[in-house]
Predicted model as a PDB file, atoms N, CA, C, CB and O in Angstrom, pLDDT in the B-factor column:
MODEL        1                                                                  
ATOM      1  N   ARG A   1     -12.400   2.093  -6.151  1.00 77.00           N  
ATOM      2  CA  ARG A   1     -12.650   0.658  -6.160  1.00 77.00           C  
ATOM      3  C   ARG A   1     -11.537  -0.061  -6.908  1.00 77.00           C  
ATOM      4  CB  ARG A   1     -14.016   0.346  -6.796  1.00 77.00           C  
ATOM      5  O   ARG A   1     -10.944   0.475  -7.845  1.00 77.00           O  
ATOM      6  N   HIS A   2     -11.269  -1.280  -6.475  1.00 85.00           N  
ATOM      7  CA  HIS A   2     -10.284  -2.149  -7.108  1.00 85.00           C  
ATOM      8  C   HIS A   2     -10.985  -3.435  -7.525  1.00 85.00           C  
ATOM      9  CB  HIS A   2      -9.084  -2.444  -6.148  1.00 85.00           C  
ATOM     10  O   HIS A   2     -11.971  -3.836  -6.908  1.00 85.00           O  
ATOM     11  N   LEU A   3     -10.488  -4.071  -8.552  1.00 90.00           N  
ATOM     12  CA  LEU A   3     -11.079  -5.316  -9.038  1.00 90.00           C  
ATOM     13  C   LEU A   3      -9.994  -6.370  -9.139  1.00 90.00           C  
ATOM     14  CB  LEU A   3     -11.777  -5.112 -10.410  1.00 90.00           C  
ATOM     15  O   LEU A   3      -8.952  -6.142  -9.753  1.00 90.00           O  
ATOM     16  N   VAL A   4     -10.238  -7.526  -8.535  1.00 92.00           N  
ATOM     17  CA  VAL A   4      -9.346  -8.681  -8.641  1.00 92.00           C  
ATOM     18  C   VAL A   4     -10.145  -9.769  -9.344  1.00 92.00           C  
ATOM     19  CB  VAL A   4      -8.813  -9.163  -7.217  1.00 92.00           C  
ATOM     20  O   VAL A   4     -11.247 -10.115  -8.918  1.00 92.00           O  
ATOM     21  N   ILE A   5      -9.583 -10.307 -10.423  1.00 94.00           N  
ATOM     22  CA  ILE A   5     -10.213 -11.410 -11.149  1.00 94.00           C  
ATOM     23  C   ILE A   5      -9.260 -12.587 -11.119  1.00 94.00           C  
ATOM     24  CB  ILE A   5     -10.569 -11.008 -12.621  1.00 94.00           C  
ATOM     25  O   ILE A   5      -8.083 -12.456 -11.457  1.00 94.00           O  
ATOM     26  N   ILE A   6      -9.774 -13.738 -10.713  1.00 94.00           N  
ATOM     27  CA  ILE A   6      -8.969 -14.961 -10.671  1.00 94.00           C  
ATOM     28  C   ILE A   6      -9.558 -15.944 -11.668  1.00 94.00           C  
ATOM     29  CB  ILE A   6      -8.928 -15.578  -9.227  1.00 94.00           C  
ATOM     30  O   ILE A   6     -10.735 -16.297 -11.594  1.00 94.00           O  
ATOM     31  N   LYS A   7      -8.726 -16.376 -12.597  1.00 95.00           N  
ATOM     32  CA  LYS A   7      -9.149 -17.363 -13.585  1.00 95.00           C  
ATOM     33  C   LYS A   7      -8.804 -18.742 -13.036  1.00 95.00           C  
ATOM     34  CB  LYS A   7      -8.466 -17.115 -14.982  1.00 95.00           C  
ATOM     35  O   LYS A   7      -7.633 -19.071 -12.846  1.00 95.00           O  
ATOM     36  N   HIS A   8      -9.834 -19.542 -12.784  1.00 92.00           N  
ATOM     37  CA  HIS A   8      -9.642 -20.856 -12.179  1.00 92.00           C  
ATOM     38  C   HIS A   8      -9.400 -21.933 -13.232  1.00 92.00           C  
ATOM     39  CB  HIS A   8     -10.849 -21.223 -11.332  1.00 92.00           C  
ATOM     40  O   HIS A   8      -8.615 -22.854 -13.009  1.00 92.00           O  
ATOM     41  N   ASP A   9     -10.056 -21.823 -14.353  1.00 94.00           N  
ATOM     42  CA  ASP A   9      -9.888 -22.729 -15.486  1.00 94.00           C  
ATOM     43  C   ASP A   9     -10.478 -22.003 -16.697  1.00 94.00           C  
ATOM     44  CB  ASP A   9     -10.594 -24.145 -15.234  1.00 94.00           C  
ATOM     45  O   ASP A   9     -10.947 -20.874 -16.555  1.00 94.00           O  
ATOM     46  N   PRO A  10     -10.467 -22.612 -17.874  1.00 96.00           N  
ATOM     47  CA  PRO A  10     -10.964 -21.887 -19.052  1.00 96.00           C  
ATOM     48  C   PRO A  10     -12.422 -21.417 -18.955  1.00 96.00           C  
ATOM     49  CB  PRO A  10     -10.822 -22.759 -20.254  1.00 96.00           C  
ATOM     50  O   PRO A  10     -12.800 -20.465 -19.637  1.00 96.00           O  
ATOM     51  N   GLN A  11     -13.237 -22.057 -18.132  1.00 95.00           N  
ATOM     52  CA  GLN A  11     -14.640 -21.683 -18.032  1.00 95.00           C  
ATOM     53  C   GLN A  11     -14.979 -20.812 -16.817  1.00 95.00           C  
ATOM     54  CB  GLN A  11     -15.468 -22.917 -17.993  1.00 95.00           C  
ATOM     55  O   GLN A  11     -15.936 -20.038 -16.868  1.00 95.00           O  
ATOM     56  N   HIS A  12     -14.217 -20.924 -15.736  1.00 93.00           N  
ATOM     57  CA  HIS A  12     -14.596 -20.294 -14.466  1.00 93.00           C  
ATOM     58  C   HIS A  12     -13.629 -19.194 -14.037  1.00 93.00           C  
ATOM     59  CB  HIS A  12     -14.678 -21.341 -13.379  1.00 93.00           C  
ATOM     60  O   HIS A  12     -12.411 -19.323 -14.156  1.00 93.00           O  
ATOM     61  N   LEU A  13     -14.217 -18.107 -13.533  1.00 95.00           N  
ATOM     62  CA  LEU A  13     -13.427 -17.069 -12.888  1.00 95.00           C  
ATOM     63  C   LEU A  13     -14.205 -16.551 -11.687  1.00 95.00           C  
ATOM     64  CB  LEU A  13     -13.089 -15.915 -13.880  1.00 95.00           C  
ATOM     65  O   LEU A  13     -15.430 -16.644 -11.626  1.00 95.00           O  
ATOM     66  N   SER A  14     -13.460 -16.004 -10.738  1.00 93.00           N  
ATOM     67  CA  SER A  14     -14.102 -15.330  -9.613  1.00 93.00           C  
ATOM     68  C   SER A  14     -13.656 -13.877  -9.644  1.00 93.00           C  
ATOM     69  CB  SER A  14     -13.744 -16.014  -8.239  1.00 93.00           C  
ATOM     70  O   SER A  14     -12.509 -13.570  -9.969  1.00 93.00           O  
ATOM     71  N   ALA A  15     -14.573 -12.997  -9.302  1.00 93.00           N  
ATOM     72  CA  ALA A  15     -14.298 -11.566  -9.328  1.00 93.00           C  
ATOM     73  C   ALA A  15     -14.580 -10.981  -7.951  1.00 93.00           C  
ATOM     74  CB  ALA A  15     -15.146 -10.853 -10.416  1.00 93.00           C  
ATOM     75  O   ALA A  15     -15.574 -11.322  -7.309  1.00 93.00           O  
ATOM     76  N   TYR A  16     -13.694 -10.096  -7.508  1.00 91.00           N  
ATOM     77  CA  TYR A  16     -13.789  -9.461  -6.209  1.00 91.00           C  
ATOM     78  C   TYR A  16     -13.636  -7.959  -6.412  1.00 91.00           C  
ATOM     79  CB  TYR A  16     -12.715 -10.017  -5.221  1.00 91.00           C  
ATOM     80  O   TYR A  16     -12.586  -7.495  -6.858  1.00 91.00           O  
ATOM     81  N   SER A  17     -14.664  -7.207  -6.091  1.00 88.00           N  
ATOM     82  CA  SER A  17     -14.607  -5.754  -6.167  1.00 88.00           C  
ATOM     83  C   SER A  17     -14.427  -5.233  -4.750  1.00 88.00           C  
ATOM     84  CB  SER A  17     -15.896  -5.155  -6.841  1.00 88.00           C  
ATOM     85  O   SER A  17     -15.229  -5.531  -3.865  1.00 88.00           O  
ATOM     86  N   LEU A  18     -13.369  -4.452  -4.537  1.00 79.00           N  
ATOM     87  CA  LEU A  18     -12.990  -4.028  -3.198  1.00 79.00           C  
ATOM     88  C   LEU A  18     -12.778  -2.526  -3.148  1.00 79.00           C  
ATOM     89  CB  LEU A  18     -11.728  -4.754  -2.745  1.00 79.00           C  
ATOM     90  O   LEU A  18     -12.435  -1.904  -4.154  1.00 79.00           O  
ATOM     91  N   ASP A  19     -12.984  -1.945  -1.976  1.00 74.00           N  
ATOM     92  CA  ASP A  19     -12.669  -0.535  -1.843  1.00 74.00           C  
ATOM     93  C   ASP A  19     -11.459  -0.312  -0.938  1.00 74.00           C  
ATOM     94  CB  ASP A  19     -13.870   0.219  -1.304  1.00 74.00           C  
ATOM     95  O   ASP A  19     -11.277   0.781  -0.403  1.00 74.00           O  
ATOM     96  N   ARG A  20     -10.650  -1.321  -0.769  1.00 76.00           N  
ATOM     97  CA  ARG A  20      -9.400  -1.232   0.004  1.00 76.00           C  
ATOM     98  C   ARG A  20      -8.240  -1.697  -0.870  1.00 76.00           C  
ATOM     99  CB  ARG A  20      -9.482  -2.088   1.314  1.00 76.00           C  
ATOM    100  O   ARG A  20      -8.439  -2.117  -2.010  1.00 76.00           O  
ATOM    101  N   SER A  21      -7.034  -1.619  -0.328  1.00 81.00           N  
ATOM    102  CA  SER A  21      -5.846  -1.945  -1.118  1.00 81.00           C  
ATOM    103  C   SER A  21      -5.775  -3.427  -1.475  1.00 81.00           C  
ATOM    104  CB  SER A  21      -4.595  -1.543  -0.360  1.00 81.00           C  
ATOM    105  O   SER A  21      -6.172  -4.291  -0.693  1.00 81.00           O  
ATOM    106  N   VAL A  22      -5.265  -3.699  -2.667  1.00 88.00           N  
ATOM    107  CA  VAL A  22      -5.152  -5.056  -3.193  1.00 88.00           C  
ATOM    108  C   VAL A  22      -3.775  -5.620  -2.833  1.00 88.00           C  
ATOM    109  CB  VAL A  22      -5.376  -5.077  -4.739  1.00 88.00           C  
ATOM    110  O   VAL A  22      -2.777  -4.900  -2.885  1.00 88.00           O  
ATOM    111  N   ALA A  23      -3.717  -6.913  -2.466  1.00 90.00           N  
ATOM    112  CA  ALA A  23      -2.477  -7.555  -2.027  1.00 90.00           C  
ATOM    113  C   ALA A  23      -1.873  -8.459  -3.093  1.00 90.00           C  
ATOM    114  CB  ALA A  23      -2.730  -8.355  -0.773  1.00 90.00           C  
ATOM    115  O   ALA A  23      -0.838  -9.078  -2.849  1.00 90.00           O  
ATOM    116  N   VAL A  24      -2.489  -8.554  -4.266  1.00 92.00           N  
ATOM    117  CA  VAL A  24      -1.971  -9.387  -5.345  1.00 92.00           C  
ATOM    118  C   VAL A  24      -1.731  -8.509  -6.570  1.00 92.00           C  
ATOM    119  CB  VAL A  24      -2.953 -10.554  -5.676  1.00 92.00           C  
ATOM    120  O   VAL A  24      -2.240  -7.391  -6.658  1.00 92.00           O  
ATOM    121  N   ARG A  25      -0.956  -9.027  -7.505  1.00 92.00           N  
ATOM    122  CA  ARG A  25      -0.663  -8.258  -8.714  1.00 92.00           C  
ATOM    123  C   ARG A  25      -1.074  -9.055  -9.949  1.00 92.00           C  
ATOM    124  CB  ARG A  25       0.841  -7.890  -8.780  1.00 92.00           C  
ATOM    125  O   ARG A  25      -1.241 -10.273  -9.887  1.00 92.00           O  
ATOM    126  N   GLU A  26      -1.231  -8.366 -11.051  1.00 92.00           N  
ATOM    127  CA  GLU A  26      -1.642  -9.007 -12.297  1.00 92.00           C  
ATOM    128  C   GLU A  26      -0.653 -10.101 -12.684  1.00 92.00           C  
ATOM    129  CB  GLU A  26      -1.760  -7.970 -13.427  1.00 92.00           C  
ATOM    130  O   GLU A  26       0.562  -9.914 -12.633  1.00 92.00           O  
ATOM    131  N   GLY A  27      -1.208 -11.248 -13.074  1.00 93.00           N  
ATOM    132  CA  GLY A  27      -0.393 -12.376 -13.504  1.00 93.00           C  
ATOM    133  C   GLY A  27       0.085 -13.271 -12.376  1.00 93.00           C  
ATOM    134  O   GLY A  27       0.643 -14.338 -12.632  1.00 93.00           O  
ATOM    135  N   GLN A  28      -0.121 -12.860 -11.140  1.00 94.00           N  
ATOM    136  CA  GLN A  28       0.323 -13.644  -9.992  1.00 94.00           C  
ATOM    137  C   GLN A  28      -0.517 -14.914  -9.859  1.00 94.00           C  
ATOM    138  CB  GLN A  28       0.239 -12.806  -8.699  1.00 94.00           C  
ATOM    139  O   GLN A  28      -1.732 -14.879 -10.053  1.00 94.00           O  
ATOM    140  N   ILE A  29       0.123 -16.024  -9.533  1.00 94.00           N  
ATOM    141  CA  ILE A  29      -0.588 -17.265  -9.234  1.00 94.00           C  
ATOM    142  C   ILE A  29      -0.879 -17.270  -7.739  1.00 94.00           C  
ATOM    143  CB  ILE A  29       0.245 -18.534  -9.663  1.00 94.00           C  
ATOM    144  O   ILE A  29       0.027 -17.113  -6.920  1.00 94.00           O  
ATOM    145  N   VAL A  30      -2.153 -17.453  -7.391  1.00 93.00           N  
ATOM    146  CA  VAL A  30      -2.545 -17.467  -5.981  1.00 93.00           C  
ATOM    147  C   VAL A  30      -3.080 -18.844  -5.607  1.00 93.00           C  
ATOM    148  CB  VAL A  30      -3.605 -16.376  -5.692  1.00 93.00           C  
ATOM    149  O   VAL A  30      -3.686 -19.537  -6.425  1.00 93.00           O  
ATOM    150  N   LYS A  31      -2.845 -19.220  -4.364  1.00 92.00           N  
ATOM    151  CA  LYS A  31      -3.323 -20.506  -3.851  1.00 92.00           C  
ATOM    152  C   LYS A  31      -4.582 -20.284  -3.032  1.00 92.00           C  
ATOM    153  CB  LYS A  31      -2.233 -21.207  -2.999  1.00 92.00           C  
ATOM    154  O   LYS A  31      -4.847 -19.171  -2.577  1.00 92.00           O  
ATOM    155  N   ALA A  32      -5.351 -21.334  -2.845  1.00 89.00           N  
ATOM    156  CA  ALA A  32      -6.554 -21.274  -2.017  1.00 89.00           C  
ATOM    157  C   ALA A  32      -6.187 -20.732  -0.644  1.00 89.00           C  
ATOM    158  CB  ALA A  32      -7.224 -22.673  -1.897  1.00 89.00           C  
ATOM    159  O   ALA A  32      -5.202 -21.160  -0.044  1.00 89.00           O  
ATOM    160  N   GLY A  33      -6.971 -19.803  -0.157  1.00 89.00           N  
ATOM    161  CA  GLY A  33      -6.739 -19.213   1.157  1.00 89.00           C  
ATOM    162  C   GLY A  33      -5.823 -18.008   1.150  1.00 89.00           C  
ATOM    163  O   GLY A  33      -5.606 -17.397   2.196  1.00 89.00           O  
ATOM    164  N   ALA A  34      -5.278 -17.652  -0.004  1.00 91.00           N  
ATOM    165  CA  ALA A  34      -4.374 -16.496  -0.088  1.00 91.00           C  
ATOM    166  C   ALA A  34      -5.133 -15.210   0.197  1.00 91.00           C  
ATOM    167  CB  ALA A  34      -3.703 -16.422  -1.479  1.00 91.00           C  
ATOM    168  O   ALA A  34      -6.319 -15.099  -0.116  1.00 91.00           O  
ATOM    169  N   ILE A  35      -4.454 -14.247   0.786  1.00 89.00           N  
ATOM    170  CA  ILE A  35      -5.042 -12.937   1.030  1.00 89.00           C  
ATOM    171  C   ILE A  35      -4.999 -12.151  -0.271  1.00 89.00           C  
ATOM    172  CB  ILE A  35      -4.294 -12.179   2.174  1.00 89.00           C  
ATOM    173  O   ILE A  35      -3.932 -11.960  -0.854  1.00 89.00           O  
ATOM    174  N   LEU A  36      -6.171 -11.694  -0.725  1.00 88.00           N  
ATOM    175  CA  LEU A  36      -6.266 -10.947  -1.977  1.00 88.00           C  
ATOM    176  C   LEU A  36      -6.223  -9.448  -1.761  1.00 88.00           C  
ATOM    177  CB  LEU A  36      -7.531 -11.314  -2.704  1.00 88.00           C  
ATOM    178  O   LEU A  36      -5.733  -8.707  -2.613  1.00 88.00           O  
ATOM    179  N   ALA A  37      -6.734  -8.998  -0.625  1.00 84.00           N  
ATOM    180  CA  ALA A  37      -6.816  -7.565  -0.370  1.00 84.00           C  
ATOM    181  C   ALA A  37      -6.922  -7.301   1.121  1.00 84.00           C  
ATOM    182  CB  ALA A  37      -8.011  -6.950  -1.107  1.00 84.00           C  
ATOM    183  O   ALA A  37      -7.210  -8.196   1.915  1.00 84.00           O  
ATOM    184  N   ASP A  38      -6.682  -6.051   1.475  1.00 76.00           N  
ATOM    185  CA  ASP A  38      -6.809  -5.599   2.845  1.00 76.00           C  
ATOM    186  C   ASP A  38      -8.222  -5.074   3.034  1.00 76.00           C  
ATOM    187  CB  ASP A  38      -5.747  -4.513   3.188  1.00 76.00           C  
ATOM    188  O   ASP A  38      -8.613  -4.104   2.384  1.00 76.00           O  
ATOM    189  N   THR A  39      -8.986  -5.698   3.909  1.00 69.00           N  
ATOM    190  CA  THR A  39     -10.336  -5.204   4.198  1.00 69.00           C  
ATOM    191  C   THR A  39     -10.474  -5.019   5.701  1.00 69.00           C  
ATOM    192  CB  THR A  39     -11.430  -6.183   3.655  1.00 69.00           C  
ATOM    193  O   THR A  39     -10.003  -5.836   6.492  1.00 69.00           O  
ATOM    194  N   TYR A  40     -11.118  -3.945   6.071  1.00 64.00           N  
ATOM    195  CA  TYR A  40     -11.411  -3.686   7.470  1.00 64.00           C  
ATOM    196  C   TYR A  40     -12.850  -4.088   7.738  1.00 64.00           C  
ATOM    197  CB  TYR A  40     -11.168  -2.194   7.833  1.00 64.00           C  
ATOM    198  O   TYR A  40     -13.695  -4.011   6.846  1.00 64.00           O  
ATOM    199  N   THR A  41     -13.133  -4.513   8.952  1.00 65.00           N  
ATOM    200  CA  THR A  41     -14.478  -4.985   9.254  1.00 65.00           C  
ATOM    201  C   THR A  41     -15.171  -4.182  10.340  1.00 65.00           C  
ATOM    202  CB  THR A  41     -14.429  -6.416   9.659  1.00 65.00           C  
ATOM    203  O   THR A  41     -16.309  -4.486  10.700  1.00 65.00           O  
ATOM    204  N   GLU A  42     -14.500  -3.152  10.873  1.00 66.00           N  
ATOM    205  CA  GLU A  42     -15.094  -2.412  11.983  1.00 66.00           C  
ATOM    206  C   GLU A  42     -15.014  -0.910  11.771  1.00 66.00           C  
ATOM    207  CB  GLU A  42     -14.412  -2.783  13.283  1.00 66.00           C  
ATOM    208  O   GLU A  42     -14.126  -0.403  11.086  1.00 66.00           O  
ATOM    209  N   GLY A  43     -15.956  -0.220  12.370  1.00 64.00           N  
ATOM    210  CA  GLY A  43     -15.917   1.232  12.472  1.00 64.00           C  
ATOM    211  C   GLY A  43     -15.909   1.982  11.156  1.00 64.00           C  
ATOM    212  O   GLY A  43     -16.385   1.489  10.134  1.00 64.00           O  
ATOM    213  N   ARG A  44     -15.359   3.179  11.204  1.00 64.00           N  
ATOM    214  CA  ARG A  44     -15.339   4.055  10.042  1.00 64.00           C  
ATOM    215  C   ARG A  44     -14.517   3.475   8.904  1.00 64.00           C  
ATOM    216  CB  ARG A  44     -14.798   5.409  10.423  1.00 64.00           C  
ATOM    217  O   ARG A  44     -14.717   3.855   7.750  1.00 64.00           O  
ATOM    218  N   ARG A  45     -13.608   2.576   9.196  1.00 59.00           N  
ATOM    219  CA  ARG A  45     -12.730   2.013   8.178  1.00 59.00           C  
ATOM    220  C   ARG A  45     -13.292   0.750   7.548  1.00 59.00           C  
ATOM    221  CB  ARG A  45     -11.386   1.720   8.770  1.00 59.00           C  
ATOM    222  O   ARG A  45     -12.605   0.093   6.765  1.00 59.00           O  
ATOM    223  N   ALA A  46     -14.535   0.400   7.878  1.00 64.00           N  
ATOM    224  CA  ALA A  46     -15.127  -0.829   7.348  1.00 64.00           C  
ATOM    225  C   ALA A  46     -15.159  -0.790   5.819  1.00 64.00           C  
ATOM    226  CB  ALA A  46     -16.552  -1.031   7.909  1.00 64.00           C  
ATOM    227  O   ALA A  46     -15.599   0.194   5.225  1.00 64.00           O  
ATOM    228  N   GLY A  47     -14.698  -1.849   5.200  1.00 67.00           N  
ATOM    229  CA  GLY A  47     -14.663  -1.932   3.744  1.00 67.00           C  
ATOM    230  C   GLY A  47     -15.831  -2.735   3.197  1.00 67.00           C  
ATOM    231  O   GLY A  47     -16.539  -3.419   3.937  1.00 67.00           O  
ATOM    232  N   THR A  48     -16.016  -2.640   1.903  1.00 74.00           N  
ATOM    233  CA  THR A  48     -17.054  -3.431   1.262  1.00 74.00           C  
ATOM    234  C   THR A  48     -16.413  -4.371   0.256  1.00 74.00           C  
ATOM    235  CB  THR A  48     -18.103  -2.524   0.578  1.00 74.00           C  
ATOM    236  O   THR A  48     -15.338  -4.094  -0.276  1.00 74.00           O  
ATOM    237  N   LEU A  49     -17.080  -5.475   0.005  1.00 80.00           N  
ATOM    238  CA  LEU A  49     -16.594  -6.483  -0.922  1.00 80.00           C  
ATOM    239  C   LEU A  49     -17.776  -6.987  -1.740  1.00 80.00           C  
ATOM    240  CB  LEU A  49     -15.886  -7.654  -0.169  1.00 80.00           C  
ATOM    241  O   LEU A  49     -18.836  -7.296  -1.196  1.00 80.00           O  
ATOM    242  N   HIS A  50     -17.582  -7.064  -3.041  1.00 86.00           N  
ATOM    243  CA  HIS A  50     -18.562  -7.718  -3.908  1.00 86.00           C  
ATOM    244  C   HIS A  50     -17.846  -8.910  -4.520  1.00 86.00           C  
ATOM    245  CB  HIS A  50     -19.137  -6.733  -5.022  1.00 86.00           C  
ATOM    246  O   HIS A  50     -16.735  -8.778  -5.034  1.00 86.00           O  
ATOM    247  N   PHE A  51     -18.484 -10.078  -4.464  1.00 90.00           N  
ATOM    248  CA  PHE A  51     -17.883 -11.325  -4.946  1.00 90.00           C  
ATOM    249  C   PHE A  51     -18.847 -12.007  -5.896  1.00 90.00           C  
ATOM    250  CB  PHE A  51     -17.517 -12.267  -3.768  1.00 90.00           C  
ATOM    251  O   PHE A  51     -20.053 -12.046  -5.652  1.00 90.00           O  
ATOM    252  N   GLU A  52     -18.311 -12.541  -6.974  1.00 94.00           N  
ATOM    253  CA  GLU A  52     -19.141 -13.373  -7.849  1.00 94.00           C  
ATOM    254  C   GLU A  52     -18.279 -14.387  -8.580  1.00 94.00           C  
ATOM    255  CB  GLU A  52     -19.916 -12.505  -8.860  1.00 94.00           C  
ATOM    256  O   GLU A  52     -17.074 -14.203  -8.755  1.00 94.00           O  
ATOM    257  N   ILE A  53     -18.927 -15.454  -8.998  1.00 94.00           N  
ATOM    258  CA  ILE A  53     -18.286 -16.479  -9.824  1.00 94.00           C  
ATOM    259  C   ILE A  53     -19.000 -16.481 -11.164  1.00 94.00           C  
ATOM    260  CB  ILE A  53     -18.336 -17.904  -9.142  1.00 94.00           C  
ATOM    261  O   ILE A  53     -20.223 -16.363 -11.235  1.00 94.00           O  
ATOM    262  N   ARG A  54     -18.210 -16.617 -12.228  1.00 96.00           N  
ATOM    263  CA  ARG A  54     -18.787 -16.647 -13.570  1.00 96.00           C  
ATOM    264  C   ARG A  54     -18.322 -17.896 -14.309  1.00 96.00           C  
ATOM    265  CB  ARG A  54     -18.403 -15.376 -14.361  1.00 96.00           C  
ATOM    266  O   ARG A  54     -17.165 -18.304 -14.212  1.00 96.00           O  
ATOM    267  N   ARG A  55     -19.252 -18.491 -15.050  1.00 95.00           N  
ATOM    268  CA  ARG A  55     -18.957 -19.636 -15.909  1.00 95.00           C  
ATOM    269  C   ARG A  55     -19.243 -19.176 -17.330  1.00 95.00           C  
ATOM    270  CB  ARG A  55     -19.814 -20.921 -15.516  1.00 95.00           C  
ATOM    271  O   ARG A  55     -20.368 -18.795 -17.657  1.00 95.00           O  
ATOM    272  N   ASN A  56     -18.225 -19.214 -18.165  1.00 96.00           N  
ATOM    273  CA  ASN A  56     -18.349 -18.750 -19.551  1.00 96.00           C  
ATOM    274  C   ASN A  56     -18.975 -17.357 -19.625  1.00 96.00           C  
ATOM    275  CB  ASN A  56     -19.186 -19.740 -20.366  1.00 96.00           C  
ATOM    276  O   ASN A  56     -19.803 -17.083 -20.494  1.00 96.00           O  
ATOM    277  N   GLY A  57     -18.570 -16.487 -18.707  1.00 94.00           N  
ATOM    278  CA  GLY A  57     -19.019 -15.102 -18.711  1.00 94.00           C  
ATOM    279  C   GLY A  57     -20.336 -14.832 -18.032  1.00 94.00           C  
ATOM    280  O   GLY A  57     -20.721 -13.672 -17.888  1.00 94.00           O  
ATOM    281  N   GLU A  58     -21.048 -15.873 -17.605  1.00 95.00           N  
ATOM    282  CA  GLU A  58     -22.353 -15.708 -16.969  1.00 95.00           C  
ATOM    283  C   GLU A  58     -22.242 -15.954 -15.464  1.00 95.00           C  
ATOM    284  CB  GLU A  58     -23.392 -16.666 -17.598  1.00 95.00           C  
ATOM    285  O   GLU A  58     -21.585 -16.912 -15.057  1.00 95.00           O  
ATOM    286  N   PRO A  59     -22.864 -15.120 -14.625  1.00 95.00           N  
ATOM    287  CA  PRO A  59     -22.815 -15.340 -13.178  1.00 95.00           C  
ATOM    288  C   PRO A  59     -23.501 -16.653 -12.785  1.00 95.00           C  
ATOM    289  CB  PRO A  59     -23.472 -14.166 -12.442  1.00 95.00           C  
ATOM    290  O   PRO A  59     -24.527 -17.030 -13.353  1.00 95.00           O  
ATOM    291  N   VAL A  60     -22.912 -17.335 -11.804  1.00 94.00           N  
ATOM    292  CA  VAL A  60     -23.501 -18.571 -11.271  1.00 94.00           C  
ATOM    293  C   VAL A  60     -23.577 -18.475  -9.748  1.00 94.00           C  
ATOM    294  CB  VAL A  60     -22.669 -19.823 -11.704  1.00 94.00           C  
ATOM    295  O   VAL A  60     -22.855 -17.695  -9.127  1.00 94.00           O  
ATOM    296  N   ASP A  61     -24.447 -19.267  -9.167  1.00 92.00           N  
ATOM    297  CA  ASP A  61     -24.589 -19.320  -7.718  1.00 92.00           C  
ATOM    298  C   ASP A  61     -23.346 -19.983  -7.125  1.00 92.00           C  
ATOM    299  CB  ASP A  61     -25.884 -20.090  -7.309  1.00 92.00           C  
ATOM    300  O   ASP A  61     -23.074 -21.142  -7.439  1.00 92.00           O  
ATOM    301  N   PRO A  62     -22.582 -19.288  -6.277  1.00 88.00           N  
ATOM    302  CA  PRO A  62     -21.359 -19.878  -5.700  1.00 88.00           C  
ATOM    303  C   PRO A  62     -21.621 -21.152  -4.912  1.00 88.00           C  
ATOM    304  CB  PRO A  62     -20.681 -18.874  -4.801  1.00 88.00           C  
ATOM    305  O   PRO A  62     -20.758 -22.027  -4.852  1.00 88.00           O  
ATOM    306  N   ASP A  63     -22.802 -21.272  -4.303  1.00 88.00           N  
ATOM    307  CA  ASP A  63     -23.101 -22.479  -3.508  1.00 88.00           C  
ATOM    308  C   ASP A  63     -23.042 -23.743  -4.360  1.00 88.00           C  
ATOM    309  CB  ASP A  63     -24.489 -22.361  -2.856  1.00 88.00           C  
ATOM    310  O   ASP A  63     -22.790 -24.828  -3.838  1.00 88.00           O  
ATOM    311  N   SER A  64     -23.271 -23.614  -5.667  1.00 85.00           N  
ATOM    312  CA  SER A  64     -23.231 -24.787  -6.525  1.00 85.00           C  
ATOM    313  C   SER A  64     -21.805 -25.257  -6.812  1.00 85.00           C  
ATOM    314  CB  SER A  64     -23.939 -24.492  -7.820  1.00 85.00           C  
ATOM    315  O   SER A  64     -21.610 -26.356  -7.331  1.00 85.00           O  
ATOM    316  N   LEU A  65     -20.802 -24.428  -6.476  1.00 81.00           N  
ATOM    317  CA  LEU A  65     -19.411 -24.762  -6.788  1.00 81.00           C  
ATOM    318  C   LEU A  65     -18.507 -24.894  -5.579  1.00 81.00           C  
ATOM    319  CB  LEU A  65     -18.849 -23.737  -7.687  1.00 81.00           C  
ATOM    320  O   LEU A  65     -17.484 -25.575  -5.642  1.00 81.00           O  
ATOM    321  N   ILE A  66     -18.870 -24.257  -4.486  1.00 75.00           N  
ATOM    322  CA  ILE A  66     -18.002 -24.231  -3.315  1.00 75.00           C  
ATOM    323  C   ILE A  66     -18.417 -25.337  -2.365  1.00 75.00           C  
ATOM    324  CB  ILE A  66     -18.053 -22.854  -2.611  1.00 75.00           C  
ATOM    325  O   ILE A  66     -19.580 -25.425  -1.969  1.00 75.00           O  
ATOM    326  N   SER A  67     -17.449 -26.193  -1.995  1.00 70.00           N  
ATOM    327  CA  SER A  67     -17.756 -27.284  -1.068  1.00 70.00           C  
ATOM    328  C   SER A  67     -17.914 -26.729   0.337  1.00 70.00           C  
ATOM    329  CB  SER A  67     -16.651 -28.370  -1.101  1.00 70.00           C  
ATOM    330  O   SER A  67     -17.271 -25.750   0.713  1.00 70.00           O  
ATOM    331  N   ARG A  68     -18.757 -27.354   1.079  1.00 60.00           N  
ATOM    332  CA  ARG A  68     -19.032 -26.902   2.455  1.00 60.00           C  
ATOM    333  C   ARG A  68     -18.219 -27.663   3.445  1.00 60.00           C  
ATOM    334  CB  ARG A  68     -20.499 -27.043   2.793  1.00 60.00           C  
ATOM    335  O   ARG A  68     -18.321 -27.417   4.647  1.00 60.00           O  
TER     336      ARG A  68                                                      
ENDMDL                                                                          
END                                                                             
């Protein structure tokens, strides 16, 4: 498993746990829509992803922060 953590501001971060290769490196600045990792969606190579957003270290519902 690989873990990508993105710090959005002093209070918020998003965490992505992946079982495929990561496309970003530590300290890299990423823009919205950037590819973070290689994930497959079909067949034997299908990958898994766990995603969460945290505010001051506590998990929060992403729907409360992500615009639709």
